[in-house]
C-alpha positions as CSV (number, residue, x, y, z in Angstrom):
1,M,0.0,0.0,0.0
2,E,1.4,3.4,-1.0
3,R,1.6,6.0,1.7
4,H,0.5,9.6,1.0
5,K,2.6,12.0,3.0
6,F,1.3,15.5,3.6
7,P,3.9,18.3,3.3
8,I,5.0,19.7,6.6
9,R,5.3,23.4,7.4
10,V,6.5,24.5,10.9
11,L,5.8,27.8,12.4
12,P,8.3,29.9,14.3
13,T,6.4,29.3,17.5
14,Y,7.0,25.6,17.3
15,E,10.7,26.1,16.5
16,A,11.0,28.4,19.5
17,D,9.2,25.9,21.7
18,L,11.4,23.0,20.6
19,E,14.6,25.0,21.0
20,A,13.5,26.2,24.5
21,A,12.7,22.6,25.6
22,A,16.0,21.2,24.3
23,C,18.0,24.1,25.9
24,Y,16.3,23.5,29.2
25,I,17.1,19.8,29.2
26,R,20.6,20.4,28.0
27,D,21.5,23.5,30.2
28,V,19.3,23.2,33.3
29,L,19.1,19.5,33.6
30,N,22.6,19.1,32.2
31,N,21.6,16.2,29.9
32,Q,22.8,16.8,26.3
33,T,21.9,13.2,25.3
34,A,18.3,13.6,26.4
35,A,18.0,17.0,24.7
36,E,19.1,15.5,21.4
37,E,16.8,12.5,21.8
38,L,13.8,14.8,22.4
39,V,14.5,16.6,19.1
40,R,14.9,13.3,17.2
41,E,11.7,11.8,18.7
42,V,9.6,14.9,18.1
43,E,10.8,15.1,14.5
44,R,10.2,11.4,14.0
45,A,6.7,11.6,15.4
46,I,5.8,14.6,13.2
47,H,7.0,12.9,10.0
48,K,5.2,9.7,10.9
49,R,1.9,11.6,11.6
50,A,2.3,13.4,8.2
51,E,1.5,10.0,6.6
52,H,-2.0,10.1,8.2
53,P,-2.6,13.4,10.0
54,F,-6.4,12.8,10.4
55,L,-5.9,9.4,12.0
56,V,-6.5,10.8,15.5
57,K,-9.4,12.6,17.1
58,P,-9.3,16.4,17.0
59,Y,-7.9,18.2,20.1
60,L,-10.9,19.9,21.5
61,T,-10.5,23.3,23.1
62,R,-12.9,25.8,24.6
63,K,-11.8,28.5,22.3
64,K,-13.4,28.6,18.8
65,R,-10.8,28.2,16.1
66,K,-10.7,28.6,12.4
67,N,-8.7,25.4,12.0
68,T,-9.0,22.1,13.9
69,Y,-6.1,21.3,16.2
70,Y,-4.6,17.8,16.4
71,S,-2.0,16.5,18.9
72,I,0.9,14.2,19.0
73,Y,2.2,13.0,22.3
74,V,6.0,12.6,22.6
75,G,7.2,11.8,26.1
76,N,6.3,14.7,28.4
77,Y,5.5,17.0,25.4
78,T,2.6,17.5,23.1
79,V,2.9,18.7,19.5
80,F,0.0,20.6,18.1
81,Y,-0.8,20.9,14.4
82,V,-3.5,21.8,12.0
83,V,-4.1,20.7,8.4
84,I,-4.6,23.6,5.9
85,D,-4.9,22.9,2.2
86,N,-3.4,19.5,2.5
87,I,-0.4,20.9,4.4
88,M,0.3,19.7,8.0
89,E,1.2,22.9,9.8
90,V,3.0,22.3,13.1
91,R,2.3,25.1,15.5
92,R,3.3,24.4,19.1
93,L,5.3,22.0,21.3
94,I,4.1,22.3,24.9
95,Y,5.2,20.5,28.1
96,S,2.2,18.3,28.9
97,K,1.9,19.4,32.5
98,R,1.5,23.1,31.6
99,D,-1.8,24.8,31.2
100,I,-2.3,23.9,27.5
101,E,-5.7,25.6,27.2
102,R,-4.2,28.9,28.3
103,I,-1.1,28.6,26.1
104,L,-2.9,27.6,22.9
């Protein structure tokens, strides 16, 4: 069976979130290996989901949104994305124990 992969676009907010998470793990927790592994795992999960971005239920929020949010769970982090014109747009990476509703 041939896989259809959606193109991926990442927003600067996601890039900043990922960099902040990796820097925290590397600098504050003093664990370079774990920081690198987080980046690899997040990127791997995003590319895998791009094969079937609608495979999961939408991430429901109280706030009315133009585009439906979907989530990917990677360790203690959640990646949020939307699909616009057959492009998977990755918007945020948030530590799962934070107030996600407030941040999104």
